[in-house]
C-alpha positions in Angstrom: -32.6 -8.1 1.9 -30.4 -8.8 5.0 -26.7 -9.6 4.9 -25.6 -13.2 5.5 -23.9 -13.7 8.9 -20.8 -15.1 7.2 -18.4 -14.5 4.4 -16.8 -17.4 2.4 -13.2 -17.9 3.4 -11.8 -17.6 -0.2 -13.1 -14.0 -0.3 -11.5 -13.2 3.0 -8.3 -14.7 1.9 -8.3 -12.7 -1.3 -8.7 -9.5 0.7 -5.8 -10.5 3.0 -3.6 -11.4 0.1 -4.4 -8.1 -1.6 -3.2 -6.3 1.6 0.0 -8.3 1.8 0.9 -8.1 -1.9 0.0 -4.4 -2.1 2.1 -3.4 0.9 5.0 -5.5 -0.4 4.7 -3.7 -3.8 4.8 -0.4 -1.9 7.9 -1.4 0.0 9.6 -2.6 -3.2 8.6 0.2 -5.6 8.2 3.1 -3.1 5.0 4.0 -4.9 2.9 4.5 -1.7 -0.3 5.4 -3.7 -0.7 1.6 -4.2 -2.0 1.5 -0.6 -5.1 3.2 -1.9 -6.2 -0.2 -3.5 -6.7 -2.1 -0.2 -7.5 1.1 1.7 -10.4 2.2 -0.5 -11.6 -1.4 -0.9 -11.6 -1.7 2.9 -13.4 1.6 3.4 -16.0 0.5 0.9 -16.5 -2.6 3.0 -16.7 -0.9 6.3 -18.8 2.1 5.2 -21.0 0.6 2.5 -20.8 -3.2 2.9 -19.2 -3.2 -0.6 -15.6 -4.4 -1.0 -14.7 -4.4 -4.7 -11.8 -6.8 -4.1 -14.2 -9.4 -2.6 -16.9 -8.6 -5.2 -14.4 -9.3 -8.0 -13.1 -12.5 -6.3 -16.7 -13.7 -5.8 -17.0 -14.0 -9.6 -14.3 -16.7 -9.5 -16.0 -19.0 -6.9 -17.1 -22.2 -8.6 -19.2 -23.7 -5.8 -22.3 -22.2 -4.0 -21.3 -19.6 -1.4 -22.6 -21.8 1.4 -20.3 -24.6 0.5 -17.1 -22.7 1.6 -15.8 -22.4 5.1 -17.6 -19.4 6.7 -15.9 -16.5 8.3 -17.9 -14.5 10.8 -19.1 -11.2 9.3 -18.8 -9.2 12.6 -15.2 -10.4 13.1 -14.3 -9.6 9.5 -15.9 -6.1 9.8 -13.8 -5.5 13.0 -10.7 -6.8 11.2 -11.4 -4.6 8.2 -11.8 -1.5 10.4 -8.4 -2.2 12.0 -6.9 -2.7 8.5 -8.3 0.6 7.3 -6.9 2.3 10.3 -3.4 0.9 9.8 -3.5 1.4 6.0 -4.7 5.0 6.5 -1.9 5.6 9.0 0.6 4.2 6.6 -0.6 6.1 3.6 -0.8 9.4 5.5 2.6 8.9 7.0 4.1 8.2 3.6 2.5 11.4 2.2 3.9 13.4 5.1 7.3 11.9 4.8 7.2 10.1 8.2 9.0 7.1 7.0 9.3 5.3 10.3 5.6 5.7 11.1 4.7 4.7 7.6 6.7 1.5 7.9 5.4 0.8 11.4 1.8 1.1 10.3 2.3 -1.0 7.2 4.4 -3.7 9.0 1.5 -4.1 11.5 -1.2 -4.5 8.9 0.9 -6.9 6.7 1.9 -8.9 9.8 -1.8 -9.3 10.9 -2.9 -10.2 7.3 0.0 -12.7 6.9 -0.7 -14.3 10.2 -4.4 -14.5 9.3 -3.6 -16.2 6.0 -1.6 -18.8 8.1 -4.7 -19.4 10.3 -4.5 -17.2 13.3 -6.7 -14.1 13.3 -5.2 -11.4 15.5 -8.2 -9.1 15.1 -10.6 -11.9 16.0 -8.5 -12.5 19.2 -8.5 -8.8 20.1 -12.3 -8.6 19.5 -12.9 -11.7 21.6 -10.9 -10.2 24.5 -12.8 -7.0 24.1 -16.1 -8.8 24.3 -14.9 -10.8 27.3 -13.9 -7.6 29.1 -17.3 -6.0 28.3 -19.1 -9.1 29.6 -17.1 -9.2 32.8 -17.6 -5.5 33.4 -21.3 -5.8 32.9 -21.5 -8.8 35.1 -19.5 -7.0 37.9 -21.7 -3.9 37.7 -24.8 -6.0 38.1 -23.5 -7.8 41.2 -23.0 -4.4 42.9 -26.6 -3.3 42.2 
């Protein structure tokens, strides 16, 4: 069975809130192992198309999946890859005692997730610019042929 091309917005928002709240908890408590919650969930989503946070949240949706505002699956996969990168960087930096790097990584991921919750997807913007650059590069190389 093929994957749908979109993900219902409430599931995406749950994932974003999980990142924000977990990073905030790490900052407050200093227990950096909490970062494993969104990190492992994100890795599961990127590597196996199984994000346990979203799977759990799906149980609470009252309406049919198709009735929610859709979020593009490819954009969300790109965003999740970025989140996994920054959460990994933060977690590893905390383990190594690199406090400045740890906070830099976690500030970046929590800022992106917070801004996405408010309605602007930084990762989607980056992916769009990347796709535009690829298109222009391909078009330019064909004109020289």
